[in-house]
N, C-alpha and C positions, 0 to 999 in steps of 0.2 A: 214821307212818301215811300212807296214800295221799293223804288230803286235805291234810295238812300239806306233803307233797312237791309237790303240785299248786299249793298256795298259794305256796310258795317259788319255784317256776318262774315263776309269774305275776308276783311281785315283781321277780324278776331281769329278766324281759322288759320290764316297765314301766320299770325303772331304765335298761336299755339304750336304750329309746326316748327317754327324757328326755335321756340323754347325747348320743345321736346328733342329736336335734333342737337341742340347745344349740350343737353344732358347726355345724349347718346355718345357724343364724342369724348366725354370724360370717363366713360366706363371702359376698363381694360378687359380685353378678351383673355380668358383663361383656357388653356388647352387641357382637356380632360382625356386621360388615357385609361380606357376601361381595363379592369383586372378581374378576370373571371375565376381565378384560383383553380384552373383546370389541372395544373400540375399537382395540386394537393387533394383533388377530388378522387376518392376511392371508397370502397365499402366501409372503411372505418369512419367515413364522414357521415354515415347514416346510422340510425338506431339498429340494434341487434334484431335480426329477424326481418329486416326490410327486404321486400321482394323486388328484384331487378328483372326486367323483362322487356318484351317488345310486343307490338301489336300491328295488325294490318286489317285492311278492308278488302273483301273479295274482289270487287270490281277494279280496285286500284292496283292489285298485285297479281291476281291469278292469270290473266291473259286467257288463252284457250278460247278463242272467239266463239260467238254464239253458234250453236249447232255442232260444235266439236264434242265428240263423245256423248252426244245426245242432249247437250245443254240447250235450254230454250233461250229466247231473246228477252232480256230484262228491259225495264223502262229506259235505263241509261243506254243500253245497246241500241234500242230503237231511236232514241233522241239523237245520239251522236252520229248515227248513220244517216238519218233523215235530214238533220240540220247541222252539218259539220261547220257551217259558217257561224253558228252560235257559240262554238268553242274557240277560244282565243287562238290556239295553234292548230285547230282542226283535228286534233287527235281523238282517239277513242280507246276503249279498254280491250281491243282485240289481242294486243300483244302484251302490254304492261311489262312487268318484270318476270313474267312466265313462272310464277310460283306454282302454278298447276303442275308443271313438269319438273320444277327444281326445289320442291319443298324440303327434300332430304338435305340438299346443299345448304338451304337457308337455316334449317334446324342445326346443322353442323356449325354454321357461323355463330348462331346464338349460343351454342354450347361452348365454342372457343372463347366467347366473350363472358363466360360464366353466368349466362342468363338463367334465371330461376323460373320464368313464366313466359308464356306466349298466349296472347289473346288474338283471336281471329274471328271473322264472320264467314258465314256460309252463303254461297250463291244459291239461293232457293231455286232459281231457274235451272240449276244443274241437277237438283233433286226432283223437282216437279216442273218439267219443261213448259207445260202449257198453263201452269198456275192452278190446275184442277187435278186433285188426287184421283178423281174418277177417270181421268184420261191416262192414268198410270204414273208410276214412279220410275225414274231413270236409274237402273241398276248400276250403270257405270259411275254415276254420280255418288251413289251410296258407297260403292267400292272405293272410289277416290277418297272420300272423307274418312272412311275406315282406315285407309293407309296413312292419312294425315294424322289421325288420332292415335294410332297404334304405337308409334315410337314415343309418344308423350307419356 
């Protein structure tokens, strides 16, 4: 009968659970302490000529909100302002880490760390605010990125 088949399956399941739990009690827990070797990690840990550096993405670090110094609104600017509830903490890129104003400091930190390279992205809305070259290019944006590239 269907009820007896169901009861039999229930007993089998309970029996398997008891069997598995009895094996689980015989296993000893082993504490694992991770060792990352940070104290021994340095340039000699890498091949000769290995390039050390840093990287950033304009929206995440530049700050200088939309329309500052002629910057246009990016898709992310639009999205985070129109739908702040869609972002876990409601934040946007208006302030970020203010690399737009502090890039010389940031490059100094990279130099202090003996960095060899820096990879960054350009905020195209800072150069072409409307997204159309026919509407003009933002000279302040050009000047900014020239200042960023010059010390490199």
